[in-house]
C-alpha positions in Angstrom: 0.0 0.0 0.0 1.3 3.5 -0.9 1.7 6.0 1.9 -0.9 8.9 1.6 -0.7 12.1 3.5 -3.7 14.2 4.4 -3.9 17.9 3.5 -3.1 19.2 7.0 0.1 17.1 7.0 1.0 18.4 3.5 0.4 22.0 4.5 2.5 21.6 7.7 5.3 20.0 5.7 5.3 22.8 3.1 5.2 25.5 5.8 8.3 24.0 7.4 10.2 24.5 4.2 8.6 27.7 2.9 8.8 30.1 5.8 11.1 32.3 7.9 14.8 31.4 7.9 14.7 30.1 4.3 17.1 31.0 1.5 16.9 30.2 -2.2 20.2 29.4 -4.0 20.2 29.5 -7.8 22.7 27.4 -9.7 23.8 26.9 -13.3 23.7 23.5 -15.0 21.8 20.4 -14.4 20.4 19.5 -10.9 22.0 16.6 -9.0 20.1 13.3 -9.1 18.4 14.2 -5.8 18.5 16.8 -3.0 20.8 14.6 -0.9 23.6 14.9 -3.4 26.1 17.8 -3.2 25.2 20.9 -5.3 26.5 20.9 -8.8 27.1 23.7 -11.3 28.0 27.3 -10.2 26.2 29.2 -7.5 24.9 32.2 -9.4 23.0 34.0 -6.6 21.2 33.6 -3.3 17.9 35.1 -2.2 18.4 35.3 1.5 15.7 35.2 4.1 13.0 34.3 1.5 10.3 34.4 4.1 7.5 36.1 2.2 5.4 33.0 1.7 1.7 32.8 2.0 0.2 30.1 4.3 0.1 26.7 2.6 -3.1 25.5 1.0 -3.7 22.0 -0.4 -0.1 21.2 0.1 1.2 24.2 -1.9 3.0 27.3 -0.7 3.3 30.3 -2.9 5.6 33.3 -2.5 3.4 36.4 -2.1 3.0 38.0 -5.5 3.5 41.5 -4.0 6.8 40.3 -2.5 9.0 39.9 -5.7 12.5 40.8 -4.7 15.9 41.0 -6.3 19.5 40.0 -5.5 22.8 40.6 -7.2 24.4 37.8 -9.1 27.8 36.7 -8.0 28.8 34.7 -11.1 27.9 34.4 -14.8 25.7 31.6 -16.2 22.4 30.2 -17.3 19.9 29.4 -14.5 19.5 25.7 -14.2 17.9 24.8 -10.8 17.3 26.1 -7.3 17.7 24.7 -3.8 15.4 26.0 -1.1 17.1 25.4 2.3 17.0 26.5 5.9 19.7 29.1 6.7 20.9 26.5 9.2 21.3 24.0 6.3 19.1 21.5 8.1 17.1 20.6 5.0 17.3 21.0 1.2 14.5 21.0 -1.4 15.6 21.0 -5.0 13.4 22.4 -7.9 13.5 24.1 -11.2 14.5 27.8 -11.8 14.2 30.0 -14.8 11.8 32.0 -16.9 9.5 29.2 -17.8 5.9 29.3 -16.4 6.5 25.7 -15.2 9.6 26.6 -13.1 9.0 26.4 -9.4 11.3 29.4 -8.9 10.5 31.9 -11.7 13.0 34.6 -12.5 13.0 37.7 -14.7 15.8 36.4 -16.9 17.3 33.1 -18.1 20.9 34.2 -17.6 23.0 36.6 -15.6 26.5 38.1 -15.4 28.3 38.8 -12.2 26.8 42.1 -10.7 23.5 41.8 -12.5 20.3 42.4 -10.5 18.0 39.4 -10.8 14.3 39.5 -9.8 12.5 36.6 -8.3 9.1 36.9 -9.8 7.3 34.1 -8.0 7.9 30.8 -6.4 5.7 27.7 -5.8 6.5 24.8 -3.6 4.3 21.6 -3.6 4.2 18.6 -1.2 2.4 15.7 -2.9 0.0 13.4 -1.1 2.2 10.3 -1.6 
């Protein structure tokens, strides 16, 4: 039998990841096989203290649309993937990053140069039921 989680559990799980004390690192290249593996590619920028998330609903947390914010790129590259993690490094969630409407972390550009200002337009994090 497959494990199924109710909506309250999904919401609680998402809110532990998408909340205060969270940062979003954006890397170039392909994502590692899973979030337990070491990061690959080049760290392009970090959105620190990304704590502007709305309360989770149906296992999904969304960055508040009025809270788009920007950071300065520290390297040059094409956005490949993102890692959402606690500032403490306790957990890591890996997801897509870029300009595509299907990217969990949506940015205003597909590439950056060191010193460029990059805007995080929106972000969505989903915890499935199984």
